[in-house]
MISE-236614 format. One line per 4 residues: for each residue x, y, z of N, C-alpha, C. Coordinates in nm, 2 decimals, decimal comma. Example, Ala and Ser with C-alpha at 12.3 -4.5 7.8 and 13.67 -1.06 7.14 Angstrom:
<sites>
1,32/-0,57/0,78/1,23/-0,45/0,78/1,32/-0,33/0,78 | 1,28/-0,22/0,71/1,37/-0,11/0,71/1,29/0,00/0,79
</sites>
This chain:
<sites>
-1,45/-0,37/7,57/-1,51/-0,45/7,43/-1,45/-0,43/7,34 | -1,39/-0,57/7,25/-1,29/-0,57/7,13/-1,40/-0,53/7,01 | -1,33/-0,47/6,91/-1,42/-0,46/6,79/-1,33/-0,53/6,69 | -1,44/-0,59/6,62/-1,42/-0,66/6,54/-1,49/-0,63/6,39
-1,41/-0,68/6,29/-1,49/-0,58/6,13/-1,47/-0,67/6,04 | -1,58/-0,70/5,97/-1,67/-0,74/5,86/-1,65/-0,68/5,77 | -1,61/-0,70/5,63/-1,59/-0,62/5,52/-1,66/-0,72/5,43 | -1,73/-0,66/5,31/-1,80/-0,74/5,21/-1,79/-0,62/5,11
-1,73/-0,78/4,98/-1,72/-0,72/4,85/-1,80/-0,79/4,77 | -1,88/-0,73/4,70/-1,93/-0,75/4,59/-1,84/-0,81/4,45 | -1,84/-0,89/4,43/-1,73/-0,90/4,29/-1,80/-0,84/4,22 | -1,67/-0,76/4,11/-1,66/-0,67/4,03/-1,74/-0,73/3,88
-1,73/-0,63/3,82/-1,89/-0,62/3,68/-1,79/-0,77/3,63 | -1,90/-0,86/3,55/-1,89/-0,98/3,53/-1,94/-0,99/3,35 | -1,88/-1,05/3,30/-1,96/-1,10/3,22/-2,07/-1,18/3,15 | -2,14/-1,14/3,05/-2,32/-1,19/3,04/-2,30/-1,38/3,10
-2,43/-1,43/3,07/-2,36/-1,53/3,15/-2,38/-1,64/2,98 | -2,31/-1,73/3,03/-2,29/-1,85/2,87/-2,28/-1,99/2,84 | -2,24/-2,04/2,76/-2,28/-2,18/2,76/-2,20/-2,24/2,89 | -2,08/-2,17/3,00/-2,05/-2,20/3,07/-2,14/-2,25/3,24
-2,20/-2,16/3,20/-2,24/-2,12/3,32/-2,27/-2,05/3,43 | -2,32/-1,99/3,54/-2,30/-1,88/3,61/-2,18/-1,92/3,70 | -2,09/-2,01/3,73/-2,00/-2,05/3,80/-1,89/-1,99/3,73 | -1,89/-2,00/3,61/-1,78/-1,95/3,52/-1,76/-1,82/3,45
-1,87/-1,74/3,47/-1,88/-1,58/3,45/-1,72/-1,51/3,49 | -1,69/-1,47/3,37/-1,52/-1,39/3,46/-1,57/-1,26/3,44 | -1,46/-1,16/3,50/-1,52/-1,04/3,51/-1,44/-0,96/3,39 | -1,52/-0,87/3,37/-1,49/-0,80/3,24/-1,37/-0,70/3,24
-1,31/-0,63/3,14/-1,25/-0,51/3,18/-1,23/-0,40/3,31 | -1,39/-0,35/3,26/-1,43/-0,24/3,38/-1,40/-0,30/3,48 | -1,52/-0,45/3,53/-1,47/-0,53/3,67/-1,34/-0,50/3,73 | -1,26/-0,51/3,64/-1,07/-0,53/3,67/-1,03/-0,40/3,72
-1,11/-0,30/3,63/-1,02/-0,17/3,61/-1,10/-0,14/3,81 | -1,22/-0,11/3,78/-1,25/-0,07/3,92/-1,22/-0,13/3,99 | -1,17/-0,28/4,03/-1,12/-0,31/4,14/-1,01/-0,28/4,17 | -0,90/-0,26/4,07/-0,76/-0,20/4,13/-0,73/-0,06/4,15
-0,84/0,03/4,12/-0,93/0,14/4,18/-0,97/0,16/4,33 | -1,04/0,03/4,36/-1,08/0,00/4,49/-0,93/-0,06/4,57 | -0,86/-0,12/4,51/-0,75/-0,18/4,60/-0,64/-0,06/4,63 | -0,61/0,04/4,53/-0,57/0,16/4,58/-0,64/0,20/4,69
-0,72/0,24/4,73/-0,82/0,31/4,83/-0,77/0,25/4,95 | -0,82/0,07/4,92/-0,78/0,00/5,08/-0,69/0,02/5,13 | -0,59/0,03/5,01/-0,46/0,02/5,05/-0,35/0,15/5,14 | -0,46/0,27/5,04/-0,42/0,37/5,12/-0,46/0,43/5,23
-0,59/0,32/5,27/-0,65/0,35/5,41/-0,63/0,23/5,51 | -0,51/0,18/5,50/-0,42/0,06/5,53/-0,56/-0,04/5,60 | -0,66/-0,09/5,48/-0,74/-0,18/5,53/-0,73/-0,33/5,51 | -0,67/-0,38/5,60/-0,62/-0,52/5,59/-0,72/-0,65/5,64
-0,74/-0,77/5,62/-0,81/-0,87/5,69/-0,75/-0,99/5,71 | -0,76/-1,04/5,82/-0,71/-1,17/5,88/-0,74/-1,30/5,78 | -0,90/-1,30/5,72/-0,91/-1,42/5,66/-1,00/-1,33/5,57 | -1,03/-1,39/5,43/-1,10/-1,40/5,35/-1,19/-1,51/5,33
-1,34/-1,49/5,29/-1,39/-1,61/5,27/-1,46/-1,58/5,13 | -1,43/-1,67/5,05/-1,50/-1,62/4,88/-1,56/-1,72/4,83 | -1,67/-1,66/4,76/-1,77/-1,77/4,66/-1,65/-1,84/4,58 | -1,66/-1,96/4,55/-1,62/-2,05/4,45/-1,65/-2,00/4,29
-1,75/-1,89/4,31/-1,78/-1,84/4,13/-1,61/-1,80/4,08 | -1,65/-1,79/3,99/-1,53/-1,75/3,87/-1,49/-1,55/3,91 | -1,56/-1,52/3,92/-1,58/-1,39/3,92/-1,53/-1,32/4,04 | -1,59/-1,40/4,15/-1,57/-1,38/4,30/-1,42/-1,37/4,32
-1,38/-1,50/4,26/-1,22/-1,56/4,27/-1,14/-1,49/4,23 | -1,15/-1,41/4,10/-1,07/-1,33/3,99/-1,07/-1,17/4,12 | -1,18/-1,16/4,13/-1,19/-1,03/4,24/-1,09/-1,03/4,36 | -1,13/-1,11/4,41/-1,03/-1,19/4,54/-0,89/-1,17/4,51
-0,87/-1,20/4,38/-0,75/-1,24/4,39/-0,66/-1,08/4,32 | -0,74/-0,96/4,27/-0,72/-0,84/4,27/-0,66/-0,78/4,40 | -0,73/-0,78/4,49/-0,74/-0,72/4,63/-0,62/-0,78/4,68 | -0,59/-0,92/4,65/-0,51/-0,98/4,77/-0,36/-0,94/4,68
-0,33/-0,89/4,55/-0,21/-0,89/4,47/-0,12/-0,81/4,56 | -0,15/-0,70/4,63/-0,08/-0,60/4,70/-0,12/-0,59/4,84 | -0,23/-0,57/4,87/-0,27/-0,50/5,01/-0,24/-0,61/5,13 | -0,30/-0,72/5,09/-0,35/-0,83/5,19/-0,30/-0,96/5,13
-0,24/-1,04/5,19/-0,21/-1,17/5,14/-0,21/-1,28/5,24 | -0,36/-1,28/5,30/-0,39/-1,36/5,45/-0,45/-1,50/5,40 | -0,45/-1,59/5,47/-0,57/-1,70/5,51/-0,71/-1,67/5,41 | -0,74/-1,75/5,30/-0,86/-1,77/5,17/-0,92/-1,90/5,22
-1,03/-1,88/5,21/-1,14/-2,03/5,23/-1,22/-1,99/5,12 | -1,23/-2,08/5,01/-1,33/-2,08/4,91/-1,45/-2,15/4,90 | -1,60/-2,06/4,97/-1,70/-2,12/5,00/-1,81/-2,13/4,96 | -1,89/-2,26/4,90/-2,02/-2,28/4,84/-2,11/-2,18/4,88
-2,07/-2,16/5,00/-2,17/-2,15/5,13/-2,23/-1,96/5,05 | -2,10/-1,92/5,00/-2,11/-1,79/4,95/-2,20/-1,74/4,85 | -2,21/-1,86/4,75/-2,27/-1,88/4,64/-2,40/-1,88/4,63 | -2,50/-1,77/4,58/-2,63/-1,80/4,63/-2,72/-1,83/4,71
-2,69/-1,73/4,83/-2,73/-1,80/4,94/-2,80/-1,67/5,02 | -2,92/-1,66/5,11/-2,97/-1,60/5,21/-2,89/-1,49/5,24 | -2,93/-1,36/5,31/-2,90/-1,28/5,41/-2,89/-1,39/5,56 | -2,97/-1,46/5,62/-2,99/-1,57/5,70/-2,85/-1,64/5,71
-2,83/-1,68/5,58/-2,76/-1,81/5,57/-2,61/-1,76/5,62 | -2,60/-1,60/5,54/-2,46/-1,56/5,50/-2,45/-1,52/5,68 | -2,54/-1,49/5,76/-2,53/-1,46/5,89/-2,46/-1,58/5,91 | -2,53/-1,67/5,93/-2,47/-1,80/5,99/-2,35/-1,81/5,95
-2,29/-1,78/5,86/-2,15/-1,81/5,80/-2,07/-1,75/5,90 | -2,10/-1,60/5,91/-2,02/-1,51/6,02/-2,03/-1,56/6,15 | -2,14/-1,62/6,17/-2,14/-1,65/6,29/-2,02/-1,81/6,36 | -1,99/-1,88/6,26/-1,93/-1,95/6,29/-1,77/-1,93/6,26
-1,72/-1,81/6,21/-1,61/-1,73/6,22/-1,54/-1,78/6,34 | -1,41/-1,84/6,29/-1,31/-1,85/6,45/-1,25/-1,69/6,45 | -1,29/-1,72/6,62/-1,28/-1,58/6,69/-1,12/-1,51/6,71 | -1,03/-1,60/6,63/-0,86/-1,56/6,62/-0,89/-1,42/6,52
-0,97/-1,46/6,43/-0,99/-1,35/6,29/-1,06/-1,23/6,33 | -1,03/-1,12/6,35/-1,05/-1,01/6,39/-1,12/-0,91/6,23 | -1,03/-0,93/6,15/-1,12/-0,87/6,03/-1,15/-0,99/5,92 | -1,23/-0,97/5,88/-1,25/-1,09/5,78/-1,32/-1,01/5,67
-1,30/-1,08/5,54/-1,37/-1,03/5,43/-1,40/-1,10/5,36 | -1,55/-1,07/5,32/-1,66/-1,18/5,24/-1,65/-1,15/5,12 | -1,63/-1,23/5,01/-1,65/-1,21/4,86/-1,75/-1,27/4,82 | -1,84/-1,22/4,79/-1,93/-1,29/4,68/-2,09/-1,20/4,64
-2,19/-1,21/4,64/-2,29/-1,21/4,55/-2,43/-1,12/4,60 | -2,48/-1,07/4,53/-2,58/-0,98/4,56/-2,72/-1,09/4,54 | -2,86/-1,08/4,63/-2,82/-0,98/4,72/-2,80/-1,02/4,81 | -2,75/-1,15/4,85/-2,69/-1,20/5,00/-2,61/-1,09/5,04
-2,52/-1,05/5,03/-2,40/-0,96/5,09/-2,50/-0,78/5,13 | -2,57/-0,77/4,99/-2,62/-0,61/5,03/-2,75/-0,66/5,17 | -2,79/-0,75/5,15/-2,89/-0,79/5,26/-2,86/-0,79/5,38 | -2,72/-0,87/5,39/-2,67/-0,90/5,53/-2,58/-0,76/5,55
-2,53/-0,67/5,46/-2,52/-0,53/5,54/-2,64/-0,46/5,60 | -2,73/-0,45/5,50/-2,85/-0,41/5,59/-2,90/-0,45/5,68 | -2,89/-0,58/5,68/-2,93/-0,63/5,83/-2,82/-0,61/5,96 | -2,74/-0,62/5,94/-2,63/-0,56/6,02/-2,59/-0,45/6,13
-2,63/-0,35/5,95/-2,58/-0,23/6,00/-2,70/-0,11/6,08 | -2,63/-0,04/6,18/-2,72/0,03/6,21/-2,80/0,13/6,12 | -2,91/0,16/6,13/-3,04/0,18/6,03/-3,01/0,37/6,03 | -2,97/0,46/5,94/-2,98/0,60/5,97/-2,85/0,62/5,87
-2,81/0,76/5,86/-2,67/0,80/5,79/-2,69/0,79/5,67 | -2,60/0,86/5,61/-2,59/0,88/5,45/-2,56/0,76/5,36 | -2,46/0,69/5,46/-2,40/0,58/5,43/-2,47/0,46/5,38 | -2,54/0,42/5,48/-2,66/0,36/5,51/-2,76/0,37/5,43
-2,80/0,47/5,36/-2,93/0,52/5,27/-2,86/0,46/5,15 | -2,72/0,51/5,12/-2,68/0,51/4,96/-2,68/0,34/4,95 | -2,65/0,28/5,06/-2,69/0,11/5,06/-2,77/0,06/5,05 | -2,85/0,14/5,10/-3,03/0,06/5,04/-3,09/0,07/4,93
-3,01/0,22/4,83/-3,02/0,25/4,74/-2,98/0,15/4,63 | -2,85/0,11/4,66/-2,77/0,02/4,56/-2,64/-0,04/4,62 | -2,58/-0,19/4,58/-2,50/-0,21/4,60/-2,43/-0,28/4,44 | -2,37/-0,18/4,39/-2,30/-0,25/4,28/-2,24/-0,36/4,29
-2,21/-0,43/4,18/-2,08/-0,48/4,15/-1,95/-0,44/4,14 | -1,83/-0,48/4,25/-1,74/-0,41/4,28/-1,75/-0,28/4,39 | -1,85/-0,29/4,44/-1,90/-0,20/4,63/-1,81/-0,29/4,73 | -1,79/-0,20/4,81/-1,71/-0,27/4,95/-1,77/-0,17/5,04
-1,81/-0,25/5,13/-1,84/-0,18/5,27/-1,76/-0,26/5,40 | -1,72/-0,15/5,47/-1,68/-0,19/5,64/-1,77/-0,24/5,73 | -1,80/-0,30/5,82/-1,89/-0,32/5,95/-1,83/-0,33/6,04 | -1,82/-0,22/6,13/-1,72/-0,24/6,23/-1,86/-0,24/6,36
-1,81/-0,39/6,46/-1,90/-0,45/6,56/-1,81/-0,42/6,72 | -1,89/-0,41/6,79/-1,80/-0,44/6,92/-1,87/-0,60/7,02 | -1,80/-0,67/6,95/-1,83/-0,78/6,98/-1,68/-0,88/7,01 | -1,71/-0,94/7,14/-1,58/-1,06/7,16/-1,61/-1,17/7,06
-1,67/-1,20/7,01/-1,71/-1,36/6,92/-1,81/-1,32/6,81 | -1,76/-1,38/6,67/-1,85/-1,37/6,59/-1,94/-1,43/6,62 | -1,97/-1,51/6,75/-2,08/-1,59/6,73/-2,20/-1,46/6,80 | -2,16/-1,36/6,85/-2,25/-1,31/6,91/-2,29/-1,18/6,80
-2,30/-1,16/6,68/-2,33/-1,09/6,61/-2,48/-1,11/6,55 | -2,53/-0,98/6,54/-2,71/-0,96/6,58/-2,71/-0,86/6,47 | -2,86/-0,85/6,41/-2,86/-0,73/6,33/-2,86/-0,61/6,43 | -2,81/-0,51/6,35/-2,78/-0,35/6,40/-2,74/-0,37/6,50
-2,61/-0,44/6,50/-2,52/-0,43/6,56/-2,39/-0,39/6,52 | -2,37/-0,38/6,36/-2,25/-0,25/6,28/-2,27/-0,14/6,28 | -2,19/-0,07/6,27/-2,19/0,05/6,20/-2,08/0,08/6,08 | -2,12/0,12/5,99/-2,06/0,17/5,80/-1,98/0,22/5,87
-1,79/0,20/5,83/-1,72/0,28/5,83/-1,67/0,33/5,75 | -1,68/0,24/5,64/-1,62/0,26/5,50/-1,69/0,23/5,39 | -1,77/0,32/5,30/-1,81/0,24/5,18/-1,81/0,27/5,07 | -1,75/0,21/4,97/-1,66/0,25/4,82/-1,76/0,19/4,74
-1,81/0,29/4,66/-1,85/0,22/4,49/-1,79/0,19/4,38 | -1,81/0,13/4,28/-1,68/0,16/4,17/-1,70/0,27/4,12 | -1,52/0,26/4,04/-1,52/0,40/4,03/-1,57/0,51/4,10 | -1,53/0,52/4,22/-1,53/0,62/4,32/-1,42/0,69/4,39
</sites>
């Protein structure tokens, strides 16, 4: 059986809501710094992806740009479907990923990413317990699956391989 990996990144810490609206909120300096540290961790562990699907929100696009800066420069799709969606809708998006992509990164928001991770991950273990407690801005998780096709992904079919919290 083939292995596919789904990476989930919650955008970095963002500035408060302003008159430009939620979609135009940018990263804070702390958010940028924590994502730069995350980038170092990902590169050190040789974590790369074939495809990134990113929310259209500015803070998500900025977060992806930091990660794409040196570690992985692959295909990117910007999607309205990752902004303000349910975990079930996010799962539908995953099921529709082209199977040529073995390792896929989703960059988006809570609660959808955290709930998607909790839905897909096998229950138990310290990483799962940590995820159940919190998935703060700048968090990154990798979910490994034993599937041939993304369309076959179901709840409780993945195990948590890596889980990085900001500033860890």
